[in-house]
C-alpha positions as CSV (number, residue, x, y, z in Angstrom):
1,M,0.0,0.0,0.0
2,S,1.4,3.4,-0.9
3,G,1.5,6.5,1.2
4,S,-1.3,8.0,-0.8
5,P,-4.2,9.7,1.1
6,Y,-6.6,7.9,-1.3
7,G,-5.6,4.4,-0.2
8,G,-4.1,1.9,-2.6
9,T,-2.6,2.7,-5.9
10,S,-5.6,1.6,-7.9
11,E,-8.2,3.6,-6.0
12,K,-9.5,6.6,-7.8
13,P,-9.7,9.9,-6.0
14,P,-13.4,11.0,-5.7
15,L,-12.7,14.4,-7.3
16,V,-11.2,12.7,-10.4
17,V,-14.3,10.5,-10.6
18,A,-16.5,13.7,-10.4
19,A,-14.4,15.4,-13.1
20,A,-14.7,12.3,-15.4
21,V,-18.5,12.2,-14.9
22,L,-18.7,15.9,-15.7
23,L,-16.7,15.4,-18.9
24,M,-18.9,12.5,-20.0
25,A,-22.1,14.5,-19.1
26,A,-20.9,17.4,-21.2
27,G,-20.4,14.9,-24.1
28,V,-23.9,13.4,-23.7
29,L,-25.4,16.9,-23.7
30,G,-23.4,17.7,-26.9
31,L,-24.8,14.6,-28.5
32,I,-28.3,15.8,-27.7
33,R,-27.5,19.3,-29.1
34,F,-26.3,17.5,-32.3
35,I,-29.6,15.7,-32.7
36,Q,-31.4,19.0,-32.1
37,A,-29.3,20.6,-34.8
38,L,-30.2,17.8,-37.2
39,S,-33.9,18.4,-36.5
40,I,-33.6,22.1,-37.2
41,G,-31.8,21.5,-40.5
42,G,-30.0,24.1,-42.6
43,G,-26.4,24.0,-43.8
44,A,-24.7,26.1,-41.2
45,V,-26.7,24.6,-38.3
46,V,-25.8,21.1,-39.3
47,F,-22.2,22.0,-39.9
48,T,-21.8,23.5,-36.4
49,G,-23.7,20.5,-35.1
50,L,-21.1,18.2,-36.7
51,I,-18.3,20.2,-35.0
52,G,-20.2,19.8,-31.8
53,L,-20.6,16.1,-32.4
54,V,-16.8,15.7,-32.7
55,V,-16.3,17.7,-29.5
56,A,-19.0,15.6,-27.7
57,V,-17.5,12.3,-28.7
58,A,-14.0,13.6,-27.6
59,S,-15.5,14.7,-24.3
60,V,-17.1,11.3,-23.6
61,W,-13.9,9.5,-24.6
62,A,-11.8,11.9,-22.4
63,G,-14.1,11.4,-19.5
64,W,-13.8,7.6,-19.8
65,Q,-10.0,7.8,-20.0
66,V,-9.9,10.1,-17.0
67,L,-12.1,7.6,-15.1
68,N,-9.4,5.0,-16.0
69,L,-6.6,7.4,-14.9
70,R,-5.1,7.6,-18.4
71,E,-2.8,10.5,-19.2
72,Q,-4.2,11.0,-22.7
73,G,-7.7,11.5,-21.2
74,R,-6.4,14.0,-18.7
75,S,-4.6,16.0,-21.4
76,L,-7.7,16.0,-23.7
77,G,-10.1,16.7,-20.9
78,L,-7.9,19.6,-19.7
79,A,-7.9,21.0,-23.3
80,L,-11.6,20.6,-23.7
81,A,-12.3,22.2,-20.3
82,V,-10.0,25.2,-21.1
83,I,-11.8,25.7,-24.4
84,G,-15.2,25.4,-22.8
85,A,-14.2,27.9,-20.1
86,I,-13.0,30.3,-22.7
87,F,-16.3,30.1,-24.6
88,S,-18.2,30.4,-21.4
89,V,-16.4,33.7,-20.6
90,I,-17.1,35.0,-24.1
91,Y,-20.8,34.2,-23.7
92,L,-20.8,35.7,-20.2
93,I,-19.4,38.9,-21.6
94,Q,-22.2,38.9,-24.2
95,G,-24.8,38.6,-21.4
96,A,-25.6,34.9,-21.1
97,T,-25.3,34.9,-17.4
98,F,-26.6,31.3,-17.1
99,L,-23.3,30.1,-18.5
100,L,-21.7,31.1,-15.2
101,I,-22.5,27.5,-14.1
102,N,-20.7,26.1,-17.1
103,L,-17.7,28.3,-16.3
104,L,-17.7,27.0,-12.7
105,L,-17.9,23.4,-13.8
106,Y,-15.2,23.7,-16.3
107,G,-13.1,25.5,-13.7
108,F,-13.6,22.5,-11.3
109,V,-12.6,20.0,-14.0
110,I,-9.4,22.1,-14.8
111,Y,-8.6,22.3,-11.1
112,V,-9.0,18.6,-10.5
113,L,-7.1,17.5,-13.6
114,V,-4.2,19.9,-12.8
115,T,-4.0,19.1,-9.0
116,H,-4.3,15.3,-9.5
117,A,-1.9,15.0,-12.4
118,D,0.3,12.6,-10.4
119,R,-2.5,10.0,-10.3
120,F,-2.5,9.5,-14.1
121,R,-0.4,7.0,-16.0
């Protein structure tokens, strides 16, 4: 048994599990937005929906990898959270105050993935 405050070496820190679940939830919500974009139709809407689909699939994959303590998932999850936080700030500046919750959640994911980097392999 290691000297880790989380127990054995294979045990996942609860905050890492929470960050993984948030990444996967963001991906599932992105998939729902893609389906909505398809129902609306129109070239530009479908194109942006396809971009959102790629990001959604990447987010689900990153969340799964974070859950399994894989470094590539941590790196991708960190990049997606930083990009999401940047977009949240942009939309906040434009007056979409409800995105403050998104910003806080992305901030949490960034915090966890940075502070628990030593747990990933």
